[in-house]
C-alpha positions in Angstrom: 46.5 -52.6 7.1 44.0 -49.6 7.2 45.8 -48.1 4.3 45.4 -51.3 2.2 41.7 -51.5 3.0 41.1 -48.3 1.2 42.3 -49.9 -2.0 41.0 -53.5 -1.5 38.6 -53.0 -4.5 41.6 -52.2 -6.7 43.4 -55.3 -5.4 40.4 -57.4 -6.2 40.2 -56.0 -9.7 43.8 -56.6 -10.7 44.2 -59.9 -8.7 41.4 -61.4 -10.8 43.4 -60.9 -14.0 45.6 -63.5 -15.7 48.6 -61.3 -14.7 48.4 -58.6 -12.0 51.9 -57.3 -12.8 52.6 -53.7 -13.6 56.1 -53.2 -15.0 57.6 -49.8 -15.5 61.1 -48.9 -16.8 62.4 -45.3 -16.6 65.5 -43.3 -16.3 66.1 -42.6 -12.6 67.8 -39.4 -11.6 69.9 -39.6 -8.5 72.6 -37.5 -6.7 75.9 -38.7 -8.0 77.1 -40.7 -4.9 80.0 -42.3 -6.6 82.7 -39.7 -5.5 81.4 -40.1 -1.9 81.7 -43.9 -2.2 85.3 -43.6 -3.4 86.1 -41.4 -0.4 84.5 -43.8 2.0 85.9 -47.0 0.3 82.4 -48.4 -0.3 81.2 -50.1 -3.5 78.4 -48.0 -5.2 76.3 -51.0 -6.0 75.9 -52.0 -2.3 75.3 -48.5 -1.2 72.5 -48.1 -3.8 71.1 -51.5 -2.7 70.9 -50.3 0.8 69.2 -47.1 -0.3 66.7 -49.0 -2.5 65.7 -51.5 0.2 65.4 -48.8 2.9 63.1 -46.9 0.5 61.0 -50.0 -0.1 60.3 -50.2 3.6 59.2 -46.6 3.7 56.7 -46.8 0.8 53.8 -48.7 2.3 52.5 -50.1 -0.9 55.7 -52.0 -1.6 55.3 -53.9 1.7 52.1 -55.8 0.9 52.2 -59.5 0.0 49.8 -62.3 -0.5 50.2 -65.2 1.9 47.7 -68.2 2.1 45.1 -66.2 0.2 45.3 -63.1 2.5 47.0 -59.8 2.1 49.8 -59.2 4.7 52.3 -56.5 5.3 56.0 -57.3 5.8 58.0 -55.5 8.5 61.5 -56.6 7.5 63.4 -57.6 4.3 65.9 -60.2 3.5 68.4 -58.5 1.2 69.3 -60.5 -2.0 70.6 -59.8 -5.5 71.9 -61.6 -8.5 75.6 -62.1 -9.3 77.5 -63.9 -12.0 80.1 -66.6 -11.3 83.4 -67.5 -12.9 81.5 -69.2 -15.8 79.3 -66.1 -16.3 76.3 -68.0 -15.0 73.7 -66.3 -12.8 73.6 -67.0 -9.0 71.8 -65.6 -6.0 73.4 -63.8 -3.1 71.4 -63.4 0.2 72.4 -62.0 3.6 71.0 -60.7 6.9 69.7 -57.2 7.1 71.6 -54.5 9.1 70.4 -50.9 9.8 74.1 -49.8 9.8 75.3 -49.0 6.3 78.8 -50.3 6.7 77.6 -53.6 8.2 75.0 -53.9 5.5 77.7 -53.4 2.8 80.1 -55.8 4.4 77.5 -58.5 4.6 76.5 -57.8 1.0 80.1 -58.0 -0.3 80.6 -61.3 1.6 77.4 -62.7 0.1 78.5 -61.7 -3.3 81.9 -63.4 -3.0 80.3 -66.6 -1.7 77.7 -66.7 -4.4 80.0 -65.8 -7.3 82.5 -68.5 -6.2 79.8 -71.2 -6.5 79.3 -73.3 -9.7 76.0 -74.7 -8.5 72.9 -72.6 -8.0 72.8 -71.1 -4.5 69.6 -72.6 -3.1 69.8 -71.0 0.3 66.6 -69.2 -0.4 64.8 -72.5 -0.5 65.5 -72.9 3.2 63.2 -69.9 4.0 59.7 -70.8 5.2 56.9 -69.8 2.9 56.1 -66.9 5.2 59.7 -65.7 5.5 60.1 -65.9 1.7 57.6 -63.1 1.5 60.2 -60.8 3.1 62.2 -60.7 -0.2 62.5 -58.1 -2.9 64.0 -59.5 -6.1 67.0 -57.4 -7.1 69.1 -57.6 -10.3 71.7 -55.3 -11.7 72.7 -55.2 -15.4 75.6 -52.8 -15.3 76.6 -53.3 -18.9 73.4 -52.1 -20.5 71.3 -48.9 -20.7 68.2 -51.0 -21.1 64.7 -49.7 -21.9 62.5 -52.5 -20.9 62.7 -55.8 -19.0 60.4 -58.7 -18.1 61.0 -60.5 -14.8 60.0 -64.1 -14.3 57.4 -64.8 -11.7 56.7 -68.1 -9.9 52.9 -67.6 -10.3 51.7 -65.4 -13.2 48.6 -64.4 -11.3 50.4 -63.4 -8.1 53.5 -61.2 -8.7 53.3 -60.0 -5.1 57.0 -59.9 -4.4 58.4 -56.8 -6.2 61.2 -57.2 -8.8 63.6 -54.3 -9.2 66.4 -53.9 -11.7 68.9 -51.2 -12.7 71.5 -50.9 -15.4 74.5 -48.8 -16.5 75.3 -45.6 -14.6 75.5 -42.5 -16.8 76.6 -39.0 -16.0 73.8 -36.5 -15.9 73.9 -32.8 -15.1 76.7 -31.8 -12.7 76.3 -33.7 -9.5 73.6 -36.0 -11.0 73.7 -39.7 -11.9 71.3 -41.3 -14.4 70.5 -45.0 -14.7 67.8 -47.2 -16.2 65.5 -48.5 -13.5 62.7 -51.1 -13.6 60.0 -51.8 -11.1 57.7 -54.8 -11.4 55.0 -55.3 -8.8 51.4 -56.3 -8.1 49.2 -53.6 -9.6 46.7 -54.3 -6.8 49.2 -52.8 -4.4 51.4 -50.5 -6.5 50.4 -47.8 -9.1 52.6 -45.6 -11.2 52.4 -42.9 -8.4 54.0 -45.3 -5.9 56.8 -46.1 -8.3 57.4 -42.3 -8.5 57.4 -42.2 -4.7 60.0 -45.0 -4.6 62.3 -43.2 -7.0 62.1 -40.0 -5.0 62.7 -41.8 -1.8 65.8 -43.6 -3.2 67.3 -40.2 -4.1 66.5 -38.9 -0.6 68.1 -42.0 1.1 71.3 -41.4 -0.9 71.4 -37.8 0.2 70.9 -38.8 3.8 73.6 -41.4 3.5 76.1 -38.9 2.2 75.1 -36.4 4.9 75.7 -38.7 7.8 
């Protein structure tokens, strides 16, 4: 937590506001990993999800949370994301982390199938303890839209400490490049625009490493 202590005064500034959220939408530039996914028989969404969550763990500022009035740092993540069911209603998919890409993807696909097959809201997340709930990052994908802004709901307006990430429709960029709208919402006491830039750079690097392995 030594890194956090250097910015505790920034945390106190933003945490005292009605809303401490910073929300930034931008076009993310990534290596086009879709041909590699086709060759490997892997769904692009789940590969990108793995790269995103690995990156969150590597950018220190995205690991801070507020628990019982104190700032903590999470050391693990519970992967989760939104899906739609047969009635086109939102649901939540959640699964256990794996460092192995193929295991991660398989668990994610199974969680997607389970959640999308449910008519009722998947309330599994409610079984998490208050401390374990802090290991989440809220993920949503809107693959039909090239959106330019988004506002995520937060349980407590004054404490948006769990980051919310969203991305939209894939678009071709320059040769070998993929473009997509990407949104990051986080507690400004922890995360500045520079850290969002670091996250975007790390996601691109994670995809390069995945394809190189």
